[in-house]
DRENDREN-219788 format. One record per residue (C-alpha): residue number from 1; residue in one letter; y, x, z. Coordinates in steps of 0.001 Angstrom, whole numbers. Example, Ala and Ser with C-alpha at 12.3 -4.5 7.8 and 13.67 -1.06 7.14 Angstrom:
(1, "A", (-4500, 12300, 7800))
(2, "S", (-1060, 13670, 7140))
***
This chain:
(1, "M", (-38771, 37439, -30639))
(2, "Q", (-42049, 38551, -29105))
(3, "G", (-41708, 41807, -27473))
(4, "K", (-43491, 44486, -28574))
(5, "S", (-44086, 48555, -26527))
(6, "F", (-41440, 50694, -27264))
(7, "W", (-38734, 48028, -27422))
(8, "A", (-39984, 47925, -31036))
(9, "S", (-39049, 43767, -31226))
(10, "S", (-35785, 43531, -32389))
(11, "F", (-32538, 42052, -34970))
(12, "S", (-29946, 43419, -35846))
(13, "L", (-26770, 41337, -37788))
(14, "K", (-26293, 43041, -41185))
(15, "Q", (-22294, 43090, -40462))
(16, "Q", (-21180, 45531, -38226))
(17, "L", (-18327, 44343, -35499))
(18, "A", (-15097, 46447, -34026))
(19, "E", (-12621, 46240, -31700))
(20, "G", (-12067, 42600, -31225))
(21, "D", (-15561, 41431, -32526))
(22, "G", (-18280, 39847, -30200))
(23, "I", (-21104, 37490, -30129))
(24, "M", (-21524, 34318, -28435))
(25, "L", (-24922, 33092, -28000))
(26, "S", (-27573, 30699, -26088))
(27, "F", (-31023, 31932, -25415))
(28, "K", (-34266, 31563, -23108))
(29, "L", (-36921, 33870, -21597))
(30, "Q", (-40269, 33877, -20811))
(31, "K", (-40229, 36004, -17413))
(32, "A", (-36565, 37201, -16897))
(33, "N", (-37843, 40907, -16264))
(34, "A", (-35621, 42751, -17150))
(35, "Q", (-37619, 44208, -20237))
(36, "S", (-35037, 41967, -23071))
(37, "E", (-31984, 42972, -23389))
(38, "F", (-28418, 42498, -25722))
(39, "V", (-26584, 45548, -26810))
(40, "F", (-24171, 47013, -29111))
(41, "V", (-25194, 50171, -30082))
(42, "T", (-23764, 52628, -32993))
(43, "G", (-24119, 56154, -33653))
(44, "D", (-28069, 57695, -33755))
(45, "W", (-30596, 57059, -30816))
(46, "Q", (-30938, 60271, -28932))
(47, "T", (-27539, 62329, -30381))
(48, "D", (-24543, 62783, -28663))
(49, "S", (-22912, 60286, -31633))
(50, "F", (-24864, 57156, -29610))
(51, "R", (-23473, 54671, -27856))
(52, "Q", (-24938, 51536, -25844))
(53, "F", (-23432, 48513, -24383))
(54, "G", (-25639, 46089, -22956))
(55, "I", (-27223, 43962, -20663))
(56, "Y", (-30849, 44043, -19121))
(57, "N", (-31559, 39793, -18815))
(58, "G", (-33770, 40229, -15392))
(59, "K", (-33135, 37743, -12934))
(60, "R", (-30218, 39593, -11351))
(61, "P", (-28529, 40641, -14959))
(62, "Q", (-27252, 44289, -15248))
(63, "A", (-25595, 46782, -17449))
(64, "D", (-27432, 48909, -19636))
(65, "L", (-25060, 52242, -20702))
(66, "F", (-26201, 55324, -22870))
(67, "Q", (-23189, 57547, -24157))
(68, "G", (-25501, 60232, -26402))
(69, "K", (-28624, 61006, -24410))
(70, "N", (-27623, 59672, -21230))
(71, "G", (-28100, 56534, -19341))
(72, "L", (-24634, 55802, -17649))
(73, "G", (-25699, 53175, -14806))
(74, "G", (-27162, 50005, -14791))
(75, "N", (-24980, 48166, -12429))
(76, "N", (-25813, 44764, -11360))
(77, "L", (-23267, 41938, -13390))
(78, "H", (-20609, 40398, -11141))
(79, "G", (-21234, 36614, -10056))
(80, "N", (-23535, 34529, -8693))
(81, "L", (-26135, 33950, -11633))
(82, "T", (-29670, 34444, -11365))
(83, "L", (-31876, 34084, -14638))
(84, "Q", (-34536, 31587, -14238))
(85, "A", (-37518, 32158, -16921))
(86, "D", (-37731, 29172, -19455))
(87, "T", (-33956, 27830, -18684))
(88, "W", (-31243, 27904, -21408))
(89, "H", (-28587, 30457, -20398))
(90, "N", (-25390, 31352, -22358))
(91, "L", (-23860, 35119, -23225))
(92, "L", (-20282, 35933, -24451))
(93, "T", (-20282, 39567, -25532))
(94, "A", (-17142, 41211, -27060))
(95, "I", (-16073, 44359, -27871))
(96, "G", (-12214, 45262, -26600))
(97, "K", (-9786, 47830, -27879))
(98, "N", (-9665, 51294, -26363))
(99, "G", (-13609, 51322, -25310))
(100, "E", (-13053, 48192, -23791))
(101, "F", (-16476, 45503, -23332))
(102, "V", (-17175, 42783, -21651))
(103, "A", (-20270, 40410, -20743))
(104, "V", (-20190, 36968, -19613))
(105, "M", (-23487, 35339, -18938))
(106, "W", (-23622, 31584, -17697))
(107, "D", (-25837, 28731, -16673))
(108, "P", (-24471, 25759, -19095))
(109, "N", (-26040, 23279, -16364))
(110, "S", (-24866, 24779, -13395))
(111, "E", (-20823, 24770, -13351))
(112, "G", (-19777, 27843, -11184))
(113, "Y", (-23139, 30097, -12000))
(114, "H", (-22042, 33115, -13736))
(115, "A", (-22221, 36989, -13835))
(116, "I", (-19500, 39298, -15756))
(117, "Y", (-19474, 42694, -16377))
(118, "N", (-16329, 44756, -17991))
(119, "E", (-15968, 48300, -18403))
(120, "T", (-13706, 50303, -20057))
(121, "I", (-15475, 53229, -20724))
(122, "G", (-12485, 55168, -22863))
(123, "E", (-11784, 56562, -26554))
(124, "K", (-15151, 58181, -27326))
(125, "W", (-16062, 54644, -27848))
(126, "S", (-13027, 53453, -29473))
(127, "G", (-12334, 52709, -33253))
(128, "K", (-16526, 52593, -33630))
(129, "Y", (-18407, 50258, -35520))
(130, "W", (-21712, 48138, -33621))
(131, "Y", (-24677, 46731, -34590))
(132, "F", (-25121, 43909, -32682))
(133, "M", (-28928, 43618, -31441))
(134, "P", (-31219, 41374, -29069))
(135, "K", (-34524, 42991, -28134))
(136, "A", (-37461, 43077, -26055))
(137, "E", (-40519, 45179, -24900))
(138, "E", (-44137, 44380, -24428))
(139, "G", (-44700, 41357, -22088))
(140, "E", (-41364, 39188, -22402))
(141, "S", (-40393, 36898, -25268))
(142, "L", (-36395, 35693, -25787))
(143, "Y", (-35726, 33046, -27864))
(144, "V", (-32287, 32698, -29059))
(145, "D", (-30273, 30032, -30275))
(146, "D", (-26396, 28769, -31515))
(147, "F", (-25355, 31912, -32859))
(148, "Y", (-21688, 32444, -33179))
(149, "R", (-19954, 35501, -34097))
(150, "I", (-15991, 35267, -32653))
(151, "S", (-12772, 36795, -33524))
(152, "F", (-10048, 37437, -30651))
(153, "G", (-7194, 39353, -29678))
(154, "E", (-7375, 40772, -26617))
(155, "I", (-9969, 40874, -23448))
(156, "K", (-7575, 39341, -20728))
***
């Protein structure tokens, strides 16, 4: 996916996801400059109904959370992973119960290099249906492969 201005490059699953669903995939970035992301979204952008949980794909991955019109921060993921350009990485991201979300990124060729973000946001985020969207801004290219939808009982 070639990035376009105003984050206009994206694709979305036709099927919405709910609590107990997740995505696992492989990805590669042209620059790893935080101008691409993987997000779960629900509601309409710039309205009170909007929610977004995701990860910016910078060299140091960061959380990307929105509630309504407000950004809730971009904390660095825990761990020691540094995303490298033109290198395949893996992502597992999942929707848990009661507004819990998790994202794990890792380098499949370097054991022990990973980044994890786990957040329980609360009841305003639970019981919703979500679209999963890889997105890219102008100046970044995002490659996605080995895409799987998963189901699970709980996040541990």
